[in-house]
N, C-alpha and C positions, 0 to 999 in steps of 0.2 A: 611727381614723386610717388613712391609705393610704400605702403605699410602692410605687411602680410603675416598671417599665422599659417604657416605652410602646412603643418600637420592637420590643421582644421579646415584647410581649403577656403580661407577667407582673406580678402584683400580690400584695402582702401586705396584708390588712385586719385591723386590730386594734380590738377593741371597748373600751368605757370599762372593762370588767372585766379588761383586759389579756389577753384571749384572742385568739390570732392564727389566722388562716386564710389558706390560699393559694387564689387565685381561679382557677377552671376549670382549664386545663392548666398553671398555674404550677408545680405540684408537680413536673413533669418536668424543669424547668430552673432552679428557684430556686437550689438549692445550688451549681450550676455557675456561674451568673452573678454571685452575690454574692462569689465568691472574688476577683474584680477590682474590683468596685464595689458598695458597699451603697447603695441608692437613698435619696434624700432623702425626708423626709416631705412629703406634699402639703398645701398650704395655700390657702385661698380668698383672693380679693382683699381680703376684709374681715379677714384674718388668722386666721380660724377654721380649726382642723385637724380638725373632725368632719363627717362626711358620711354621708348615706344613699346606698346604691349599688344601681342597678338594671342588669340585664343584659337587652338587647334581642336576641332571636334572629331571624336572617334565614334562612328555609328555602329549599331548593333543590328545587322541584317535588315535594316530599314532606315532610310534617310530621316525619318521623323523620330527615331529612337536613338538617343545619345547614350553611350556606355561610359565614356570618359572624356574629360576636357584637359588639355595640357596648356598651361600659360607660359608663353615665352616672351622674354624681354630682350630689347636691343638697346644698348647704351647710345645716347644721342652724341656723346663725345668721342668714344673710340670705336664704336660699332660692335663691341663684344656681345655675343648672343648667349643667353643662358635660359635654362628652365627654371622658372620661379616656383612652380608647384603643379601637381596634377590632382584631378578630382574625379572620383568614381561617382557615377550617377546611377541611383538605384530607384528611380521612379519614372513614371510617364504620366502625362505627355511632357515632352521636353522642348517643345517649340519656342517657348518664351526665352529660353537661354540663348537662342540664336537671334530672335527678333529684338529682344530687350536685354542685352548683356550687362548693362550699366543701370543703376539706380541712384538718382541724385541723393546726396547726403549733406544737408545743410549744417548738422550738428554731430560731427563725427566723435566728439569726445564728451558725451554726456555720462556723468557718474551718478550712481544710485546711492543715496543715503541709507544707511541701515543701522541696526542696533545689534551689538555683540556683547554678551556678558560672559565672563569666565568665573568659574566657581570651584574651589576646593571643598567638596562635599563628601558625606558618607552616603551609603545606600539609603539610610533612613531619611536624608534631606531629599533625595530624588522621589522617594515615597511621598513625602509631603507635597513636592511640586505635582505629582500625578494626582493626588487627591484634590488639590486646588484647581487643576485644569479640568477635572471631571465635574467637581460640585459647584465652583464658582464660575469658571469660564464656559462650561458646558460645550467644550470642543470635541470633535472626534479625535480619538487616539489611535494612531498607527505606529507600527514599528518595523524597522528592518533589523533582523536579529538572527542570531545562530541557535540552531537546535540540532543536536546529534551531528554537529560538524557541518551542517548545511545552512546556507543563507535563505531566509524566508522573509516575506512581507505580508502584513495583513493588518486588519482592524483589530483592536483588542478591548476587551472590557477592562475596567479598572483593575480587577483582581488579576487578570492575565498579565496586564502591564506590570503590576507589582511583582509578580512571580518571574517575569522575564527581564527584569531591570538589570540583572547581573550579566545578561547575554546579548544586550542590544548594541547595534552599531549606530542607529539613529532612532529617536522618537520624532514623530511628526504630529503636531497638534494642529488640526484643520478645522476652518468653518464649514467646509463642504466635504462630501465623500471623495476619496481618492481611488482612482481605477488603475490597476497595475499596467494595463496596456498603454496608459498615457505617460507613465513615469519610468518604466523599465528601460534599463540600458544594457540588456543582454543577459545571457546565462553562461555558466561553465559547469564543470562537473561538481562544484561546490555550491551551485545554487544561483540565485538571481542577483543581478546587480541593479542598483537604483541610480537614477540620474543625480548629478551633483547639483547643490545649491537650489533645491526645489523652492526654497522660500523667496527666491528672487521675484518671480512673477506670480506664484500662488500665494493664497492666504494661509500661510504655514509658519508655525514656530518650530524651529528645528533644534533638537537637543542631541548632541554628540558627545563622545568621551574620548580622552587621551590619557593613557597611563603614563604618569610622570615619574615612575620609579617606585621602588619598594618604600621609601620613607615618605615622599609627598603624596603618593596615591593617585587616585583619579582626579583629572580635572575635566570638569563638565563645560561644555561650550553651548550657549544659547544664541541663536541668530534669527532675526526677522526684519522685515521692512513694511512700512505701511504704504508704500507706493512701488511702482514698477516702471521701466523704460520700454516703450513700445517700439515697433520696427522703424517708426519714423523719427525716433529720438525724443519724443514727448514723454514727459513724466505724468503718469496716470495714478491717481489716488485708489488705493483698494477701499474695500467697504467700510462703512462707519462701524459695523459690528466688529470687524477685525481691529480697527483702530482702537475701539473701546476695550477689546480683549487684551491687546498688547499694552495699553495704558494701565490696566488693572494689574497685569503681570509685572510691569516695572515697579509699581507701587508695592507689590508683594515682595519682590526681591529687596527693596529699600527697607521694608519693615521688618524682615525676618533675618537678614544676614549682614555681616560686617563688610562695610565698603571703605577699607583702608589700603589694600594692596595696590589698587589703581582705581582711576575714575570708574571704570566699567567692570570691576571685580566685586563679586558678592560671595564671601566665604562664610562657611559655618565657624563658630568659635574654635572648634578643634582643628579645622582645615587651616585657618589663619594662623593659629599657634604653630602648627607644623611648618607652615611656610616661613614664619619670621625665625624660627629655630634654624631652619635650613639656610635662609639667607644670611644669617649672622654666624 
C-alpha cells in the first residue's frame, strides 16, 4: 500500500506483512507533514491497493550526482503503470538515495499534541501580551512583518514590537535566538517568506492574526507545543524553561480574558461582546 503527498515528494510504503517504510527523503518531512493531513491510500483504477514500486534515477553529468528521481508504480492486479511522483534533488552527495532508498517506519501515524488559543482582542490587548512576554517570560521577540509594502523578519525590542503590532504577520516568542538562514522559505519581489509552523519543533510561541471582517475585527491565534516528534517518530520533550514559560502564559490568558466562546478561546470583554452580538 502507498500513502503519498505528491507535491511534497513524500511517501509511505506498507507491505502485505504490515511493515512500513518511508521512501527516499520522506524521513526528513513525514512527521511534520502528517500533523496537518494524513494522506489517503493510493488505489488503482481497478480498485486494487497493492503496487510494485520502482525508482528511476536521473543523473547530472556524474553517476554520483542525482538531479531527479521518478517513482513509478505497477498495479499487482491489472498491471497498469503510472508515475506516482517525481522529486528534484538539490543537494550532494546523493549516494544514500540509491544504497538506502527505504527507511523503516514503525510508527507512521504519531500525532503531536499542541495548544492553540484564539482571541478577539484589540491592539491594546496585544500590547499587554508583548509586555508580559518581555518582562515576565523574558523571551526573545521576533516578528515577520510588513514595512513599506515589503515583508521583513527580525528581532525586535519591546518598543519596536509595540510600534509594529499593526503590521505583523507573525510574532515569534523564543527561548533562543532565531537565525534567518534556518527559517527562511524563500524570497520574492515583496520580501522574505518564513517557514510554516516553526513552533512544531522549535521552542517558539507563535502569534498570528486573521481579519474576521469589519464588525468582528482581528482574531489572534496563539500556538505552541511543549514537545516535538523526531525523525524516528519518538516524542521528545522541549526544555523545562519553555514548559515553564508556556505554563505561565496559559495562566496569564486564564487570568486576564473571558473563556466562554469555547474551551480554547480567551477574549477581551469588548471582543467577546462583539462576538455574542454577531452570533445572535
